[in-house]
N, C-alpha and C positions, 0 to 999 in steps of 0.2 A: 317562810312567807316572802312575798315580794312587795315592795312599796315604791310607788312612783311619786316623785316630788316636783313641784313647780316653784320657780323663784322669779319674781318680776318687781322687786322692790325699788329698783332704780333704773339703770341703763344697761343691764345685762338680762337677756332672756335666757332662762335655763330650765332644762328638764333632765331629771336623772331617774334611773331605775336601779334599785339595790335589792340584792337577795340577802335575807337576814335569817340567821339560824341561832336559836338560843341553846347554850351549852350549860354544863354544870358550873363552870367558873365565870361565865359571862356571855357575851354575844359576839358571833362572827358576822362580819359584814363583807359583802362582795359587790363592788360597784360594777354593774353590768353595762351601764351606759351613763355618761355624764356630758350632756350636750349643752353648749353655751354659744349664744350669738351676741357678739359685742356691738354696741352702738357708738363706740368712741369716735369713729370718723364722722358720724352724723352730728354729734354734739360739739366736737372740737372747734368748729368755726365760731360757736357762740361762747366758748370759754367755760362751759358748764352744761349741766343737763337741763334740757327744755322738757318739762313734764308732758305736754301734749304730743311732742315728737316721740318721746319714749313710749307713750301709750300706743301710738300708731304702729311703731316698730314691733312692740310686743304682740299686738293683734296679728300682725303679718307673720311673725316668727314662730309663734306657739304651735300651729298645726304642722309646720315643717319640722320643728324639733321633735315633736311627738312621734311623727313617722320615723325619723332617724333613730330615736331612742328605742322604740319598740323593735325596730329591725335589728339594731346592734345588740340589744338584750336577748334577741332570739325568743321572744315571747310567742306563745302559740297563736295560730290564726283561727282557732276555734271560737268558742264563746268568749265574748268580751270580758266576762267576769273572771275568766281564768288568767287574764293578763296581769292583774294586780290585786293584792288583798287589801290595799288601802291607798288613798291619794292624800298626800300632804301638800300644803300650800302656805307660802308666806303671806301673812295678813297684816304685817306691820313690824317695826316702823318702816317708813319709806315715803315715796311719793304716792299719794292716794290714787291718782288716775292710773298710775302704773300698777299698783297693787290690785286694783279692781279688775284689770284685764286677766291677771293670773287667777284670781278668785273665781271669776265668772267661768273661765275655762276649766278650772278644777271641779267646780260644781257640776258642770255638764258631764265630765268624765265619771265622777263618782256616781252620779245618777244613772248614767248609761251602763256602767259596770256593776252597779248595785253593791258598792263597797263604801266603807266609812270615809268621811272627809275629815282630815286632821289639820286644823290651823296651827301654824308654827310661828313663833316670834323669831324674826330674822337674826336677832342677837344670840338666841339659843344656838342657831346654826353656827355662828362664828365661834362660840364656846366649844362646840363639839368638833369643829374643824381641826383643832389642835391634836385631837386623838386620831385623825385620819392621816396616817403616815404613808399609805400606799393604796392601791386599788382593792387589795384584800387586807383587812385588819381586824383586830380583836379589841373589844372593850371589856375589861374584866370587872367583875362585881365588886372586888375589894382592892384596896391599895391606891386608889385614885383620889378619893375625897377625904377632907375638903380640898378643893382645887381653886387656886387663885388665877383668874384670867385677866390679862391686860387686853382689852378690845380697843383697837385703833383703826378707825376707818374714816371715810369722808363725812359721815354724819354723826359719828359717836367716838368718844374717848372715855372709857370706863374701866374701873377696876371692880371685878365681880367675883365674889366668893360663892362657889357652888358647893353647897353642903352635901348634897346627894343629887341624883338625877331629878331635874326640874325644880330644885329648891335653890333659889338664888338670893343673894344679898348684895346690893350695890354699895360698895365701900366708898367710891369716889367717882365723880364724873365731871365733864367739862361744864363750866358755868357760862360759856359763850360759844366760840368757834371750836369745832372738833379739830384734831391734829390734821386729818386729811383735808379738811376744808381750808385750813391755813396753808397747807402745801399748795393747793389749787390757786388760792388768791395771790400768794407770793410769786408763784410761777407766772401768773398773769402779769404782775408788776414787772417781772424781769423779762417778759415776752419770750418765755420758754415753751409755751404750748400747754395743751391739756391732754391727759390728766397731769396735774402738777407733781404728784409724788415721784413717778418715774423720771419726769423731766428734770426736776431738781437733783435727784440722786445721780443722774447721768453726768451733769456738769459740775457737781460738787467735787472739790478736791482739797487735800490738806493745805492749811495755811502755809504760805511760803514767802517770807521776807517782805520788805517794803511796806506799803500802805496796807497790804492784806493783814498784817499782824495787828493793825490798829482797828480792824473791823470787829466790834464786839456788840452783840445783841443781848437783851435781857433774857433771863430764864424765869418767866412769870410763875409765881406761887411755888417755886422750888423749895422754899424754906417754910411754907405755911404748915400749920400744925395738922390740918386735915389732909385728906387724900384726893381733893378736887383739883381740877385743871383749869387753866385759862390761857387761850392762845390768841385772843383778839389784840392784846397789847403787843405781842411779839410781831404780829402782822403790821400793826401801826408803826412799830419801831423800824421795820424794813422800809415802810413808806417814807418816814422822816429821813432815814439814812439816804435814800435815793434822791430826795429833794435837796439835802445838804450837798451831796456829791455834784448835783447839777449846778447848784449855786457856785460851787468851787470850780466849775467847768472841767471836772474830771471825767474821763471817758468811762462811763458805766459799763459799756460792753466788755471792756477788759477785766472788770472786777466781778462780772457775773458769777464765775466759778467760786470766788472767795465768798461772795455774799450768800450764794446757795449753800456752800459748805457751812458757814457760820449759822445760818438759819436751821439747817438740818441738825447740827450739833446741839443747838439750843433746845429743839424739840426732843431729841433723844435724851439729853441730859435730864430734862424734867420727867420724862416717862420712866427713866431708869430710877431716879431718886424716889419717885412716888411708889414704884413697885417694891423697892427695897423697904421703904417705910411700911407698906402694907404687909409684907412678909414678916417683918419684925413684930407687928401688932397682932397678926392673926395666925401665924405659924401654920400655913397650909402644908399639906402633904405633897401636893403637886403644884407647879407653877406653869402657866401656859400663855401663849400669845395667839391672838386671833384678829381678823379684820384685814381690809385691803392694804393698810400700811404695814401689815406684818410681812409683806414682801420686801420691805426696805432692808437692804443688806447691812447698812450701818446699825440699824436698830437690832437686827437679829444677832449681829456680831457682838454688840455690847451686852445684850441680855445674856448671851451664851457665856460671856466672860464672868458675869456676876452670878449666874445661875446655870452651872454646867449641865444640870439635869432637866432644864426647861423643855417643855414640849413645844416644838415649832412646827406648824403645819407645812406640808409641801406647798411650794409657791402656787401651784395650780389650784389649791384649795383656799388661798388667802382672799382672793376676790370673791364677788358674789357668785355662788354656784348652787345647784339644786341638790348635789350629793349631801352637803352638810345639812340641808333642810330635811332630807330623807332620814338621816341619822337621828336628828332631834325629833322628827316626826314619829319614828319608831318608838321612842321612849314615851311620847305622849299617847301613842296608840296603846301601849301596854297599860296605861292608866285610864284608858277609855275616854280620853279627852277629845271627843268627837263634836263636830258642829257642822250641820249640813247647810248652814246659812251664815258663814262668818262675815264680819264687817271689816272693810279696810280701815286701819287705824294708823294714821301717819305718825303720830307721836307715841306709839305703844312703848311701854316700859316693861322690863323684866319683872315678873311677879314672883312672890315667895314660893309658890307651888304651881 
């Protein structure tokens, strides 16, 4: 079968087409097309995503990406129904104005092609992204679950235990800011630009003598008994640090690399410690990383040291993309989780089934 997926939860417009073949030991996936239109340059002057601008760009980009995706996937020009066996679409969590553009577009396609519409939780996509190692990949029926996934993105920081396909248990989550959100806000404080994750990672460097060795930031909740996270205090600590440096008339510009480094180390330290604690408590068979911050080299490096067999998604699959929505959509399709009239749900959570 072929499945077309649409992703518009934030500031990336994405459409993908995947060919899926069930086998005796699992499922073979072939990404025929994975189209993405980024809006970073549009939102950068505002230091973050503007929902109405994102909506406008999604509306403009979706027809263009659909045409490109169908052409690259070499789908037949005959009856529209032959183009795809199902349409999957992200319906949350995310920015509701942005989500609605994708849902509306997907509903029209599904109706036109007379195929099922499969709503997908965006976080499910990030969980499955760790299993996407290349354009052609296999997901076996056995040997994966239970799988522990650390999801780290602009809107979410969660530790999720996947007991089997579509069966999730949230072990821990952020109580305030997500890690990616903290990266964006700290980058704004340091005037490093948007998005904050890549900007901070670029300027961060190992501590090197002098005042740099004295720059220490807290590791919020690193020793808490639960598996939850909190990054708002870390963000505030950076703000106070910058104010103190200004009072001392110290040139902050020269210390930006050290501040960025220490902030990044603090975030990574907390993420690593909580993941270790989760593995000790739940003994997963597989450990995985997903989400936009999964592209961070420092996080990937440290996780690989602690967990040599960890599943790390290709960097092209760490950010928002429709290929991961198609994979999650396939498994929802097999369970006949169809809905011809899904509702955009900005605060959607992972369900147990």
